[in-house]
C-alpha positions in Angstrom: 14.5 22.4 -103.5 12.2 21.1 -100.8 12.3 20.6 -97.1 10.9 17.3 -95.7 9.8 17.1 -92.1 9.4 13.8 -90.2 9.2 12.7 -86.6 12.6 11.8 -85.1 12.3 8.4 -83.5 13.8 7.1 -80.3 15.0 3.6 -79.5 11.4 2.7 -78.7 8.9 1.9 -81.5 6.4 4.7 -82.1 8.1 7.1 -79.7 9.4 10.4 -81.0 11.7 13.0 -79.5 11.5 15.8 -82.1 11.3 16.6 -85.8 13.9 15.7 -88.4 14.3 18.2 -91.3 15.9 17.3 -94.6 16.7 19.5 -97.5 16.1 17.7 -100.7 17.5 18.7 -104.1 15.7 17.2 -107.1 18.9 16.0 -108.8 21.4 15.6 -105.9 19.1 14.1 -103.2 19.5 15.0 -99.5 21.8 17.9 -99.0 21.4 18.4 -95.2 19.5 17.1 -92.2 18.8 18.6 -88.8 17.0 17.4 -85.7 14.8 19.8 -83.7 14.1 18.2 -80.3 10.9 18.8 -78.4 13.0 19.4 -75.2 15.1 22.1 -76.8 12.1 24.0 -78.1 9.9 23.6 -75.0 7.2 21.9 -77.0 5.7 19.8 -74.2 6.9 22.0 -71.2 3.4 22.6 -69.9 2.3 19.0 -70.3 5.4 17.6 -68.6 5.2 20.1 -65.8 1.6 19.2 -65.1 2.6 15.5 -65.1 5.5 16.3 -62.7 8.2 14.9 -65.0 11.4 16.6 -66.0 14.7 15.9 -67.9 15.8 12.3 -67.4 12.3 11.0 -66.6 10.6 8.4 -68.8 8.4 10.2 -71.3 9.9 13.7 -70.9 9.5 15.8 -74.1 8.4 12.7 -76.0 5.4 11.8 -78.2 4.2 8.3 -77.9 1.9 7.0 -80.5 1.0 3.7 -78.9 -2.8 3.9 -78.6 -5.2 3.9 -81.5 -8.0 5.5 -79.4 -8.1 8.7 -77.6 -6.7 12.2 -78.2 -3.6 12.6 -80.4 -0.4 12.2 -78.4 0.8 15.6 -79.6 -2.3 17.4 -78.3 -1.5 20.5 -76.2 1.9 20.9 -77.8 3.3 24.5 -77.9 4.7 24.7 -81.5 6.0 28.3 -81.2 9.6 27.3 -80.8 9.6 24.6 -83.4 7.8 26.9 -85.9 10.5 29.6 -85.4 13.3 27.1 -85.8 11.8 25.6 -89.0 11.4 29.1 -90.5 15.0 29.9 -89.7 16.3 26.7 -91.2 14.2 27.2 -94.3 15.5 30.7 -94.7 19.1 29.4 -94.7 18.4 26.9 -97.4 15.7 28.5 -99.5 16.1 32.3 -98.9 13.3 34.5 -100.1 14.0 37.6 -101.9 13.6 40.9 -100.0 10.3 42.7 -100.5 10.3 45.2 -103.3 10.4 48.8 -102.1 7.1 50.4 -102.0 6.6 53.1 -104.5 6.0 56.6 -103.1 2.4 57.7 -103.3 3.5 61.3 -103.3 3.2 63.2 -106.7 6.4 64.0 -108.5 7.5 67.6 -108.4 6.6 69.4 -111.6 9.4 69.5 -114.1 10.7 72.8 -115.3 9.7 73.3 -118.9 11.5 75.6 -121.2 9.2 77.9 -123.2 8.6 76.7 -126.8 9.5 79.2 -129.5 12.2 81.8 -130.0 13.9 83.6 -127.2 14.7 87.3 -127.4 
């Protein structure tokens, strides 16, 4: 299985409000999709606060890829929340096995040996 990640579009061309995750099975196709919004994960909180825009304002928690020149529109994004959410989503669909227990570095206690030969 694989997880595909794309930008989640808005009603405007080349404007994105988050990431769309899709779990893909090689034989059965798409099993699940989820949308992680930039607003819910505080991705552009610093940028939007510096620009003085908040929820309900045009451009809030959005990426606009309208200009070919200049810095990338996602520059300055804080990806911590999205990264955490993607890791949790992946763990649900593609769980990893728990780490193998570490072997003890301590020597084994000596085993009691019975004497070889006849006893009296």
